[in-house]
C-alpha positions in Angstrom: -60.7 -152.3 28.1 -62.5 -153.3 31.4 -60.1 -151.5 33.4 -60.3 -148.4 31.2 -64.4 -148.3 32.0 -64.1 -149.2 35.4 -65.6 -152.3 35.2 -64.5 -155.3 37.4 -62.6 -158.0 36.1 -64.1 -160.8 37.6 -64.5 -164.7 37.1 -67.4 -166.9 38.2 -68.2 -170.5 38.7 -69.0 -172.5 35.5 -71.7 -174.4 37.1 -74.0 -172.7 39.6 -74.6 -175.8 41.5 -70.6 -175.9 42.2 -69.5 -172.6 43.7 -66.1 -174.3 44.3 -65.7 -175.5 40.9 -63.7 -174.6 37.8 -63.9 -170.7 37.1 -64.8 -168.8 33.9 -64.2 -165.0 33.3 -66.9 -162.3 32.6 -65.1 -160.9 29.7 -65.7 -157.4 27.7 -68.2 -159.5 25.1 -70.3 -160.6 27.9 -70.7 -156.9 29.1 -71.1 -155.8 25.6 -74.5 -158.3 25.8 -76.0 -155.5 27.6 -74.9 -152.8 25.3 -75.8 -154.4 21.5 -79.2 -155.4 20.5 -79.5 -156.8 17.0 -82.5 -156.5 14.8 -83.2 -160.2 15.0 -83.6 -160.2 18.6 -85.2 -156.5 19.3 -88.6 -158.5 19.1 -87.8 -161.9 20.3 -84.9 -161.7 23.2 -83.7 -159.9 25.6 -80.0 -159.7 25.5 -79.9 -163.1 24.1 -81.9 -164.7 26.9 -83.1 -167.7 24.7 -79.5 -169.0 24.4 -78.5 -171.0 27.1 -74.8 -169.7 27.3 -75.3 -165.9 26.9 -78.2 -166.2 29.0 -75.8 -167.7 31.6 -73.4 -165.1 31.5 -76.5 -162.4 31.2 -77.3 -163.6 34.3 -73.9 -163.1 36.1 -73.4 -159.6 34.5 -76.9 -158.7 36.2 -75.7 -160.1 39.6 -72.2 -158.4 39.3 -74.1 -154.8 37.9 -76.6 -154.5 40.6 -74.3 -155.9 43.8 -75.9 -159.4 44.2 -72.6 -161.1 43.6 -69.3 -160.5 45.0 -66.4 -162.8 44.0 -65.0 -162.7 47.7 -68.1 -163.2 49.3 -69.1 -166.4 47.0 -65.8 -167.8 48.0 -66.7 -167.5 51.5 -70.1 -168.9 51.2 -68.2 -171.9 49.0 -65.7 -172.1 52.3 -68.6 -172.0 54.8 -70.5 -175.0 52.9 -67.3 -176.9 53.1 -66.8 -176.2 56.4 -70.5 -177.3 57.3 -70.0 -180.8 55.5 -66.9 -181.5 57.5 -68.9 -180.7 60.6 -71.6 -182.9 59.5 -69.3 -185.7 58.6 -67.7 -185.4 62.0 -70.9 -185.8 63.8 -71.9 -188.9 61.7 -68.4 -190.3 62.3 -68.5 -189.5 66.0 -72.3 -190.8 66.4 -70.9 -194.2 64.7 -68.0 -194.2 67.0 -70.0 -193.9 70.2 -72.5 -196.3 69.6 -70.0 -198.9 68.6 -67.9 -198.1 72.0 -70.8 -198.1 74.4 -70.8 -200.9 76.6 -67.6 -202.4 75.7 -64.8 -203.1 78.0 -62.5 -200.4 76.3 -65.2 -197.1 76.1 -63.6 -196.4 79.5 -59.8 -194.7 79.0 -58.8 -194.7 82.5 -59.7 -198.6 83.0 -57.7 -198.9 79.3 -54.5 -196.9 80.8 -54.6 -199.1 84.0 -54.6 -202.5 82.2 -52.0 -201.5 80.1 -49.8 -200.5 82.6 -50.6 -203.9 84.4 -49.4 -205.8 81.5 -46.6 -203.8 80.3 -45.0 -204.6 83.6 -45.9 -208.3 83.3 -44.6 -208.5 79.8 -41.4 -206.8 81.4 -41.2 -209.6 83.9 -41.6 -212.1 81.3 -38.5 -210.9 79.6 -36.3 -211.0 82.7 -37.5 -214.6 83.3 -36.5 -215.6 79.8 -33.0 -214.0 80.0 -32.5 -215.4 83.3 -33.1 -219.2 81.7 -30.8 -218.0 79.1 -28.3 -216.9 81.3 -28.4 -220.2 83.2 -28.0 -222.2 80.4 -24.4 -220.5 80.1 -23.6 -221.9 83.6 -23.9 -225.6 82.4 -20.5 -227.0 83.1 -18.0 -226.4 80.0 -20.8 -224.6 78.0 -19.1 -221.2 78.3 -15.4 -222.4 77.7 -17.0 -224.4 74.1 -19.0 -221.0 73.3 -15.7 -218.9 73.9 -13.8 -221.4 71.6 -16.3 -221.6 68.9 -16.5 -217.8 68.8 -12.6 -217.8 68.4 -12.5 -220.4 65.9 -15.2 -218.4 63.7 -13.3 -215.4 64.2 -10.2 -216.8 63.2 -11.9 -219.0 60.0 -12.9 -215.4 59.0 -9.8 -213.8 59.2 -8.1 -216.6 56.9 -10.8 -216.6 54.5 -10.1 -212.8 54.4 -6.4 -213.6 54.0 -7.3 -216.2 51.4 -9.0 -213.5 49.2 -6.2 -211.1 49.5 -3.5 -213.7 48.2 -5.8 -214.8 45.3 -6.2 -211.5 43.9 -2.6 -211.0 44.2 -1.6 -214.3 42.7 -3.7 -213.2 39.7 -2.3 -209.6 39.1 1.3 -211.3 39.4 0.3 -214.1 36.4 -0.8 -211.1 34.5 2.6 -209.4 34.8 4.1 -212.5 34.2 2.7 -212.7 31.0 3.3 -209.3 29.9 7.0 -209.4 30.6 7.1 -213.0 28.6 5.1 -210.9 25.5 8.1 -207.8 25.7 10.6 -210.7 25.6 9.3 -212.2 22.4 9.2 -208.7 21.0 12.8 -207.8 21.9 13.7 -211.0 20.3 12.2 -210.3 17.0 13.8 -206.8 16.8 17.4 -207.9 17.8 16.8 -210.9 14.8 15.8 -207.9 12.2 19.0 -205.8 13.2 20.7 -208.7 12.1 18.8 -209.3 8.9 18.4 -205.7 7.9 22.1 -204.4 8.8 23.8 -205.2 5.6 20.8 -204.3 3.5 21.7 -201.6 0.5 20.4 -199.8 -2.3 22.0 -200.2 -5.8 19.0 -198.5 -7.5 16.7 -195.7 -6.7 13.3 -197.1 -5.2 11.7 -194.2 -7.1 12.9 -194.0 -10.6 15.2 -197.2 -11.0 18.4 -195.5 -11.9 21.6 -196.4 -10.7 22.8 -195.3 -7.3 26.2 -194.3 -7.0 27.6 -194.7 -3.1 30.1 -192.3 -3.4 27.9 -189.3 -4.1 27.8 -188.2 -0.6 30.0 -187.8 2.3 30.3 -190.8 4.7 28.5 -189.2 7.5 25.4 -188.6 5.1 23.1 -190.9 3.5 24.1 -191.3 -0.1 20.3 -192.4 -1.0 18.7 -189.0 0.6 21.9 -186.8 1.0 20.8 -186.4 5.1 22.3 -186.8 8.3 20.6 -190.5 9.4 19.0 -190.8 12.5 20.1 -192.5 15.3 18.8 -195.7 16.5 18.7 -198.2 19.2 21.7 -200.3 19.1 21.9 -204.3 19.1 23.9 -204.3 22.4 21.0 -202.0 23.9 18.1 -204.6 22.8 20.0 -207.2 24.2 20.6 -205.5 27.5 16.9 -204.8 28.1 15.9 -208.5 26.8 18.4 -209.6 29.6 16.4 -207.2 32.3 13.1 -208.3 31.1 13.7 -212.1 31.4 15.5 -211.4 35.0 12.2 -209.7 35.8 10.3 -212.6 34.5 12.2 -215.0 36.8 11.9 -212.9 39.8 7.9 -212.9 39.1 7.6 -216.7 38.8 9.6 -216.9 42.4 7.2 -214.4 43.8 4.2 -216.1 42.4 5.5 -219.6 43.6 5.8 -218.3 47.0 2.4 -216.9 46.9 0.8 -220.4 45.7 2.4 -221.8 48.5 1.1 -219.5 51.2 -2.5 -219.8 49.5 -2.5 -223.8 49.9 -1.4 -223.4 53.3 -4.3 -221.1 54.3 -6.7 -223.0 52.5 -5.4 -226.1 54.6 -5.8 -224.4 57.7 -9.2 -223.0 56.7 -10.6 -226.4 56.7 -9.3 -227.4 59.7 -10.8 -224.7 61.3 -14.1 -225.3 59.5 -13.9 -228.9 61.0 -12.8 -227.7 64.5 -15.7 -224.9 64.5 -18.3 -227.8 63.3 -17.3 -230.3 66.2 -17.5 -227.0 68.8 -21.1 -226.3 67.7 -21.9 -230.2 68.0 -20.4 -230.4 71.3 -22.1 -227.1 72.7 -25.4 -228.7 71.4 -24.9 -231.7 73.6 -23.7 -230.0 76.2 -27.3 -227.5 76.4 -29.6 -230.2 75.2 -30.0 -231.6 78.6 -30.8 -228.1 80.0 -33.1 -227.0 77.4 -35.3 -230.3 77.8 -35.2 -230.1 81.4 -36.6 -226.6 81.0 -38.9 -226.8 77.9 -42.2 -226.7 79.5 -40.9 -223.3 81.4 -39.6 -221.9 78.4 -42.5 -222.7 76.5 -44.9 -221.3 79.2 -42.9 -217.9 79.1 -43.0 -217.7 75.2 -46.5 -218.3 74.8 -47.6 -216.2 78.1 -45.4 -213.0 76.6 -46.9 -213.6 73.2 -50.4 -213.4 74.6 -49.3 -210.3 76.7 -47.9 -208.4 73.9 -51.1 -209.2 71.5 -53.2 -207.8 74.3 -51.0 -204.7 74.9 -51.1 -204.0 70.9 -54.7 -204.3 71.3 -55.0 -201.8 73.8 -52.9 -199.6 72.1 -55.1 -199.6 69.2 -58.3 -198.9 71.6 -56.6 -195.7 73.1 -55.7 -194.5 69.8 -59.5 -194.9 68.6 -60.0 -192.9 71.8 -57.5 -190.2 70.9 -59.0 -190.0 67.2 -62.4 -189.2 68.9 -60.8 -186.6 71.1 -58.8 -185.3 68.0 -62.2 -185.0 66.4 -63.7 -183.1 69.3 -61.1 -180.5 69.4 -61.4 -180.1 65.3 -64.9 -179.7 65.4 -64.2 -177.0 68.0 -62.0 -175.2 65.5 -64.4 -175.7 62.9 -67.2 -174.1 64.9 -65.1 -171.1 65.4 -64.4 -170.8 62.0 -68.0 -171.2 60.8 -69.1 -168.4 63.3 -66.0 -166.5 61.9 -67.7 -166.8 58.3 -70.9 -166.3 59.2 -70.0 -162.9 60.7 -68.1 -161.8 57.7 -70.9 -162.8 55.5 -73.7 -161.3 58.0 -72.1 -158.0 57.8 -71.9 -158.1 53.9 -75.4 -159.5 53.5 -76.4 -156.3 55.7 -75.6 -154.3 52.4 -77.8 -156.3 50.5 -80.2 -153.6 50.4 -78.4 -151.8 48.1 -78.4 -154.5 45.7 -82.7 -154.9 46.0 -82.6 -151.2 45.8 -81.0 -150.9 43.1 -83.2 -153.4 41.1 -86.3 -151.5 42.6 -84.7 -148.2 40.7 -84.6 -150.5 37.5 -88.3 -152.0 37.9 -89.4 -147.9 38.2 -87.1 -146.6 35.7 -88.4 -149.1 33.3 -92.3 -148.9 34.1 -91.9 -145.0 33.5 -90.2 -145.7 29.9 -93.0 -147.9 28.8 -95.5 -144.9 30.0 -93.5 -142.7 27.5 -93.6 -145.3 24.8 -97.7 -145.4 25.3 -97.5 -149.2 25.0 -101.1 -150.7 24.2 -103.3 -151.9 27.2 -102.8 -155.3 28.8 -106.2 -155.7 30.1 -105.0 -154.6 33.5 -102.7 -152.0 35.3 -99.0 -151.6 33.7 -96.5 -152.9 36.2 -93.3 -153.8 35.8 -91.4 -156.3 38.0 -87.9 -158.1 37.7 -87.9 -161.7 38.3 -85.1 -162.3 41.2 -84.2 -165.7 39.8 -84.1 -165.1 35.9 -83.6 -161.2 36.3 -86.2 -161.0 33.4 -88.8 -158.3 33.4 -92.5 -159.2 34.2 -94.7 -156.6 32.6 -98.3 -156.2 33.7 -98.0 -159.9 35.1 -96.8 -161.4 31.8 -93.0 -162.6 31.3 -91.1 -161.5 27.7 -92.1 -164.2 26.0 -95.7 -164.3 26.9 -96.5 -160.9 25.3 -98.9 -160.7 22.5 -97.1 -159.1 19.3 -93.6 -158.6 18.1 -94.3 -154.9 18.3 -95.0 -155.0 22.0 -91.9 -157.0 22.6 -89.9 -154.5 20.5 -91.4 -151.4 22.9 -90.5 -153.4 26.1 -86.9 -154.5 24.7 -86.1 -150.7 24.3 -87.3 -149.7 27.5 -85.6 -152.4 29.5 -82.5 -151.6 27.8 -82.6 -147.9 28.4 -83.5 -148.3 31.9 -80.5 -150.6 32.5 -78.1 -148.0 31.0 -79.8 -144.9 32.8 -80.1 -146.7 36.2 -76.5 -147.9 36.1 -75.4 -144.3 35.3 -77.5 -142.7 38.3 -76.6 -145.4 40.9 -72.8 -145.6 39.7 -73.1 -149.0 38.8 -70.6 -150.7 36.5 -72.0 -151.0 32.9 -70.6 -149.5 29.5 -72.1 -146.5 28.6 -73.1 -147.6 25.1 -76.3 -149.0 23.8 -76.8 -150.1 19.9 -80.1 -150.5 18.6 -81.1 -151.9 15.3 -84.5 -152.2 13.4 -86.3 -149.9 15.6 -89.4 -149.5 13.0 -89.3 -153.2 11.5 -92.4 -154.2 12.7 -94.5 -151.1 12.5 -96.5 -150.0 9.7 -96.3 -146.8 8.2 -99.7 -145.0 8.8 -101.6 -143.8 12.0 -101.0 -145.7 15.4 -97.9 -147.9 14.1 -95.9 -144.5 13.3 -97.2 -142.8 16.6 -95.2 -145.8 18.4 -92.4 -145.2 16.2 -92.4 -141.5 16.8 -92.6 -142.0 20.7 -89.6 -144.6 20.6 -87.4 -141.8 18.8 -88.6 -139.4 21.2 -87.7 -141.1 24.1 -84.1 -142.0 22.6 -83.6 -138.5 22.0 -84.7 -137.3 25.4 -82.5 -139.8 26.9 -79.6 -139.2 25.0 -79.6 -135.3 25.8 -79.8 -136.1 29.6 -77.2 -138.6 29.5 -75.2 -137.1 26.6 -71.8 -137.1 28.6 -72.4 -140.6 30.0 -74.4 -142.7 27.5 -73.9 -142.9 23.7 -77.0 -144.4 21.8 -77.0 -145.6 18.3 -80.3 -146.6 16.5 -80.1 -148.1 13.0 -83.4 -148.4 11.1 -84.4 -149.4 7.4 -87.2 -147.1 6.8 -88.7 -144.0 8.5 -91.5 -141.7 7.6 -90.4 -138.2 6.4 -91.9 -136.5 9.3 -89.7 -138.2 11.8 -86.9 -137.8 9.6 -87.4 -134.2 9.7 -88.2 -133.8 13.2 -84.5 -135.6 14.1 -82.7 -134.6 11.1 -80.0 -132.9 13.6 -79.4 -136.7 15.0 -79.0 -138.5 12.3 -75.5 -139.3 11.8 -75.2 -141.3 8.4 -77.9 -141.9 5.8 -77.0 -144.7 3.4 -78.9 -146.0 0.3 -78.5 -148.4 -2.1 -76.9 -146.0 -4.3 -74.7 -144.5 -1.7 -73.6 -147.2 0.7 -71.0 -147.1 3.6 -68.8 -149.6 2.0 -68.5 -148.4 -1.7 -66.8 -150.8 -4.4 -64.5 -149.4 -6.5 -65.9 -148.5 -10.2 -63.8 -150.1 -12.8 -62.2 -147.8 -15.2 -63.3 -144.8 -13.2 -60.8 -142.0 -12.2 -59.5 -141.9 -8.4 -62.2 -139.4 -7.2 -64.7 -141.8 -8.2 -63.1 -144.8 -6.3 
């Protein structure tokens, strides 16, 4: 519907104080808030301004209609605010860091770089010295040979351990195979014995009905019980041959298993010898190098401590340089943010040059509402009649008084009518987005039936008729009223769309027992 009416489908911040926060859409219902004035609001509220949530949307619709709000510019303003906050944060951080670095030995980058280079070279020399001492330990007589023997013993011990693990796996597999073959042999034995027991078993009576069975009732090649050809079965000789094969395989498996167990015992014995040899070689190596280490203990201790201190200082200097790098990065980030801020200011500034259109729209609204108030001949308010739209609340101020400060409900009704009409006609004249529909209810609710009050009611209908005629192709005005004088009804009889009474209602209930024409 918004697209059909040429009204922008836009979202606005839920809270004005948080322009980058959650958004809420301005719906068709919000736009219709400017189009429908109910009887209970005509003399008390301007488009529901006394209701918090409706008033918030009323203000947003006003800003969108008259050009004070543009979603893309609002997003740019929020982005500009974010950039400025980041710049302020960078400034505060830079101030703190510079104050912290002032008059410190690591304030100068060049000094830090030079000291770091010297320390790096010093640490490298310490490492070379420690490596030279380690190599010198190898030159002690017999140390190199013992180390080589120890390494060879340990390698051989590892190989033996690997072979032991493989043979243990083979022994497990052979034991499983032997158990399977023994079980198979036992089953074959039971099959041979069972065949001996059952070979002469014969049926003398029918197993189903108990009648005698004659063995000569069928040829020899057929079964005399079921009269079918007997199925061939495994012979006893075949079972005995299979059992002999399985027994032979069991014997072979036992022989292989015995060989594997013998090999395992030898390997385990060899591993134990190698373990003892490696322990002895390690003890001998320790004895040979103990003298060298004790003679050079102070030197080794000094090199280790000096290398630790130097490496700690190197890490500290690298951390100081990272701090300076962060300061440099902050400077570059600040430059980028300043460029971004200038670009945003330029875009927003060019848009603000067109804000004069929004102000001119509101000035036209003030002028049109004043014109309609004169046409309605509102009562004197003690000073010159003026109209001003409050730029914060977007509510009219009539003769220096806000809507809520007006003296009577009748006066508020006239101001409300002029205010609503002015919005719609100005929107049409200046091509502003607003639905071309205005519904007013209870126009004469606060008027009497004689004299001055009826003149005000007549002025209202005269103004509505004039505006409706002037904007008949762009604006539809619907007015509801309860009781009107006969003169007003006669004057505007041609504009009356529907006249309802208690006897003739718009929604007519069905008459019980009546015919179709009366329903």
